[in-house]
N, C-alpha and C positions, 0 to 999 in steps of 0.2 A: 633690035636690040631685045634679048629675052624678057619676059615679064617676068616681076619678082618671085611670084608662085613658082612659075615654071624653073626658075633658077634653083630655089629651095628643091623641089620635086627632084631636080636631077642630081642635086647634092643627096639627098636622103636615099635614092637610088644607087648612088655609088656607096653608101656606107651598109644597106641591107640586102642589096642585090634588086634588081628591077622586078623579080616574082614576089618580093614579100612588101614591095607598095602598091597598094591597090588605090585605083583612082576611079574605076568605072563605077555607075550608079549600082548596077548588081552586086558588085564584089565589095560596096561600102556599107549596102544596107544592113546586114544583119549588125553592124557595128554602132549604127545610129539611131536604134530603136532601144528602148529599155525593156527588159523582161514583162513588165506588165503593159507595155503599149500606152502607157501614158505620156512618156516623153518621145518626140522625135525630132532629131536635129539633122544634121548636114556637117561634111567633113571636105577639108581639101585633099585630104588622102587618108589612109589607114597604113600604119607602118608597123613591120612587125619585125624587132630586132631579135637576134640569136643569143647575144649576150651582154652582159653589164657595159663592156666595152663600147658596144654598138650603141646601147640606149644613152649613153654618156656623150658620144659624138652627135647622135640625133637631137638629144636637148640642146647642144651648144649650137647645131645649125638652126635650130628653129629660134633660139635664142637671138642670134646674131640677125634674125631676119624679122624678129619681132612678132613671130607667129606662135598663138597659145599652143598648148598640149592638154591631150585629155587622156589619162593613163587609163587603160582598161584592163581587167582581169577577165573573169568568165561571163562578164554582162549579167550578172543574176542578181543586180541590186534592186532595190525596191523605191528609192527615192531620187533616181535620175543623176546619181552622182557619178556615174562613168559615160554619160550620154552628152554629146557636144550639143551646142546651141543651134539654133536654125540659120544662122547666117552663114554657115559654109567655110568660115575662115581659119578653122581649128584645125590641126592633127590629132587623130586619134592614134595613140601609141598602145598597141595590143602586145602583151605580154606572154601571149598564148605559146609561143615557139621556146619560151625559157620555162622548162617545165620538167627539169633534171631533180632527180633525189640526188644530191651531191654526196652526202656522208650520213653515216649513222655511227654513232658512239655508243655502243650498248653499255659499256662500263660508266660512260657519263651520263647515260639516259637522255642523249641529244641528236637530235636530226637535222640536218642541215637541205634545205630546198630551195630551188630558184621559184621568184613569185609565181610564175604561171603553173606551178604543178598544183593540179587540183586535190580538193581536200581529201577526196576518196583514195587518190594515189598516196598521198602521205599516211593516210591511215593504214592502206594496206602494206606499205614499206615497215611501218612500224610493227604491225603485227607479224610480218614475216622475221622479225628481229625478236620476237617473243616479247615485244612490248606494246604500247597503245598510246596512241594522240587521241587524248580524248573530246576535241573539237566534234560537234555533231550537229549538222544542219540537214535540212530536208533537200536542199540543192547541192549536196556534197559531192555528186557525181560531176558538176560543172563550175562550181563556183572555186575560186583558187585562192593560195595562201595569200597573194599579194593582195587580192581584195578583201579576205577575212581580215587581214590587219588595217587595211585603209579605213575599214568600218567598224573595226574592234567588234567582230561578230560573237555572238552570244551561243544560242542553240541550247540543247537539252540537257547538258551536263554542267551548267553555269554554277548550280548548288553546290556540287563537288569540287569543280576545277578553276571555276572562275571563266572569264571572258578570254579573247583572243590575248588582250593584253598582259593576262596572267600566265600564258602560255608561251610567251616568246623570250628570249635570251639575248639574241643579238640581230643585228641587222645590217645589211648593205643598203645603201640608198644614192642615187643619183641625185645632186641637188640642182636649183634651178638655173646655174651657169655651166653644168655639164660635170662638174665635180664628183667624185666618188667618195662617199664618207663611209669608211669601212668601220662599222661597230660588229662584226661576227664575234662576239666573244660569247663562249659557251660557259660562263660562268652563272652560278646562283648566288655570289656574293663579290659585289664591285662598288666600293663607296670611294669612287675617285672623282668625286664632283657631280655634275648633272647628269641625271640619266637621259640622255641626249634620244636613244632609240624610243622612248614612249612620245617625244614630239611627233613622231611620225605615225604611231599607231592611232587609228582614229581620227587622222587628218584628210581623208579621202584623196591623197593625192595632190593636195593643196601647198605642201610645203616641202615634199620631195617624192621621188619614186622609188619606192622600196622593190629591190631586185632579187636578194636573196634572204633568208631568214633562218635562224637558229632557233629550233623548237624544243621545249621540254616534251620528254617522253615520261610514260609511268609503268608499272606493272600491271601486265595484261589483266584484265580479270578471268578467274578460273571458275567462279562461280556467279551467276546473273538470275535475278528472280525479277519478274515482271508482273503487276498486278493493277486491275483496274478496279476502281471504287465508283458505287453510284451515290450521290448526294443529293440532298433536299436544297440545298444553299451555299453560298459563295463562303458565307461564315462556318460551315461546317469544314469546307475545305482548308481554311485556315486553321482549324482546331485539328482536322487530321494530319495536316503537316505537321504542326507541334507533336503531336502523338508519335508520328513516324519518326522524327528527330531523336526524339528521347529513346525510342525503342531500338533504333537503327543505326544512331551516331552519324560517322562519316560514311558508312554504308551507303546511305541515300544519296544515289546519283543525280537524280531526275524527279521532280513531282510537278506533271503538268497540270492544268486546269482546262476543262472544255465544255462548253454548253451542249445541250442536246440539238439544238438547230446548228452550230458548228459540226458536229458528228454526222448530222442528218446529211447535210452537204457533202461530206466526204463519202458516205455511202452512195448518194445519188450519182455521183460522177466517177468512181473507182466501184467496178463490179467486183463483188466477193468480200466486201469489207464486210468484217463481223459484226455483229450486235448483241454481245453476249448478255447484257443486262439493260433490256428495253424499258422505256417508260419513266425515266428519272431527269429531273431537268438540268443537274449537273454531273460531272464525272472528273475524277483525278486519276491521272494515269501515273503509276510510281515504279520506279527500278531501283533495286538494290544490288550492288556487285561487291564483290570480295575477290582480291587477287589470290586468297587461299582456296582451297578446295574446302569449302565450308558446306556441308550437309545441312547443317543446322539453320543456315539462314533463311532457308523457305519456310521452316516452323516457326522462326521469329516473325517473319512477314505476316503469315497467317494468322499468328496469334496477337500481333498489333491491331490486324483488321479485324478479327473476331471479337476484340475489346472495344474497337470503334463501335461496330454494331449493336453491341451488348450497351453501350452508354448512349446510343442514339446519334452519333457523328455520322455514319455510314449506314446507308440504308441496306445496302448489299455489297458483295465482293466477290471477284473472281481471281485466281492466280494461274498465270499460264504454265502448263504442264510440259511444253516443249518449248523448242527454238521457234518451230513454226505458228505456234500459238502468240509466242510473245512478239515474232515480227509482223504477225497480223495486227496486234492491238498498237504497236506504232504506227504501223502503216496505217492506219486510220486515224491518227492525230496527224501525222506528216502530210497527208493528202489534203487537209483541210485548206491550205493556201490556194493550191492548183484547183480543188474543186470550186472555191469562192471566185478564181479568176474565170472557170468556164462558165460559170452561173450568170456573170457580166461584170460591169464596172461596179465599184462598190467605195465607200469612203474608209480609208484604213487609218488606224491610228497605232503607233508602236511606241507604248509608255511603259515607264516604270515608276513604282510606287512603294513606298514601306508595306510590306505584306499586310501588317495590321490594318492600313488604312484602304486596302481593296475594297472590301464589302460596303462600308458606307461611301466610297466614290461611286462604285457600280449603282446603287440606289439612287444617288442623288444624279448621276449622269443619265440613267435611264429617265427620270421624271423630266429632265430640261431637254432631252433631246426627242421625247415622244410629244412634247409641247411645241417643239419647233417643226417636228417633222412626223406629223400625226400618222401611224400606221408603220415607222421604220423597224426595220428587223435588225436585232443583234447578233451579231457573229463574234461571240467571244470565245477566246482562248490564249493558252500562252503558259509562259514558266513561272507558275505561282511560286515555285521553290526560290527564286530569286527576284520576285515582286514585276515581273515583266508581262504585261498584257498586251496581246494583239487585239485592240478594240476595235471592231470592224462595223461596218452599218451598210445594210444591203436597202435597196429601195423597196417602198412599202407593194404590198401584192397588187398587181395591176398598174404599177407605174414603171415605164420604160427606164432601165438602170442609166442610159446614157443621159437622160433629163435630171435624172436625180443626182449625177456626179458633176453639175454645173459648177463653173467656179464660184457662183455665189454659196451654193451649197456647202462646197469644201470651206469655203472661209468661215461661213456660220458654224458649222460643226465643229472645225477647228477650234473656234474661240471659247466654245462651251467645253470641250473635252480638255483643252490646254489650261484653259484658265482653273476648272476643278482639279486637274494634276498640279498644278503650281501652287495652288492654295494648301495642298495637303504635302507639299516638300517633295513632289516627284519630279520626274525628266518626261518632256517630249518626245525623246528619241532613246529608247532602251537599247537596241543593237543594228537598228537600220541605216543610222546617219542622219546627215542633214543633207546633202545634195541639193538640187535644186528645188525639191517639193517643200521644205520646210525653212528654208532661209528666212523668209519675212516672220515665222512664228518664233526661230530663233531669236531674232532681232528683237522681237516685243516682250518673249518671256526672259532672256537672259540679263544678268544684271548688268548694269552699262559699264563698270569698271572691269569685269571679266571680258566683255566684248573689246574693250579697248586693249586690253593686254592680247588678247587673241590677234588683233590687227597687227600688234606691234610686231609679235612673233612672225606672223605672214609677210609683213614688211621687211624685216631682218633676213629672213629667208629666200624671198621671193619678191626683190624689189622692184622688177617690171610687170608681175603680176602674170606671167605667162603659165603656170602651173593650176590646170583646172580652174580657170577664172569662171566666177559667177557659181561655186558651189560653197556651201557652208557659210562664208560671210559675204 
């Protein structure tokens, strides 16, 4: 008699075709390690369905066999949310083959894409239609729309356009029993009860598997101004943000904060990265867009920055004079994460705070962490415009990074950072999700009633607990 696992594998092969059921160690390896290399698991197999119908059949087969499923998009997550556990008893369900742009409705300003479509492909399709999809991430060439929704991705344009949650109008979802919930409505107004689609955004595949999304599009920018300001402190960055909002209104799309150390790492690991304003402790990268051909926008940005310098808010500033210069400034910002990965293991924190609370948090956190880890280096950058900081810690000079990121160091640093964040009304996860990495911290910092309600929702939608077990809750 065939083993239960063999019976399931035969059934899955009949659904997706033997060529799309991966079982060899070499074939499975890319799917069971997260992008950072922090989490390494094992899987019974990787299954690659071609459409929603096949996803439903795969889920039904796994549910009948009692085998858990780990949904996976581009595998670019930072918290182990798409990585299976070490036991090897889970199926990784890769949505990479489901990558079509199904439709663009220019008059309704919507785009319908399958979950495996990369963010870059969605952006390109929108641009070809004379419109724009504004979600922008450093990993946009490989991250997928399904993963973006599963983690409620943020990125550099949240200040103007919001998170992924704000950019989706409808979804199609395969539930834990294999049924397909069709919520693919392209409506901006629909007050017909609970907004069920939002249950699945940010849920990291624990409540259902998003297979298709209807996304909002916007007028493409015809004028784009990028500028870099040198600052003496984070308090100055907050004041500059306030000044920029007053001067530019909703034309202000992004406002990024970067420490000199963070930019230095980007330059170290990416040849040709510019350094136009050297010698300052902090920098702000800002972008202003207009869908009109507004030749005066550059003048307004320059006038705002000039006023900031005159008032002592900024030390210096430069405005990109070409697309190439603007791209170079953004590449310096977007290269920080990869540069820090190349530098070696580090302690990462993806936190959100009220913008007004950020300077005080940074001062207090630095004191506490320097006492706990003498010589620790702070690699701080992020989306100041929406209060999201990537607050990362590198090993002291001369200390092996591998020893610095021991489990005891991780726990100690997280407690310091997350307790300070919670005391200021912040969040321990701004845009990367919870995954495996922050489950314990979520349980420690989330209100008991919130956690209880989350567990009740999970039990209602996935009573057998087969969808991405051990993630979030």
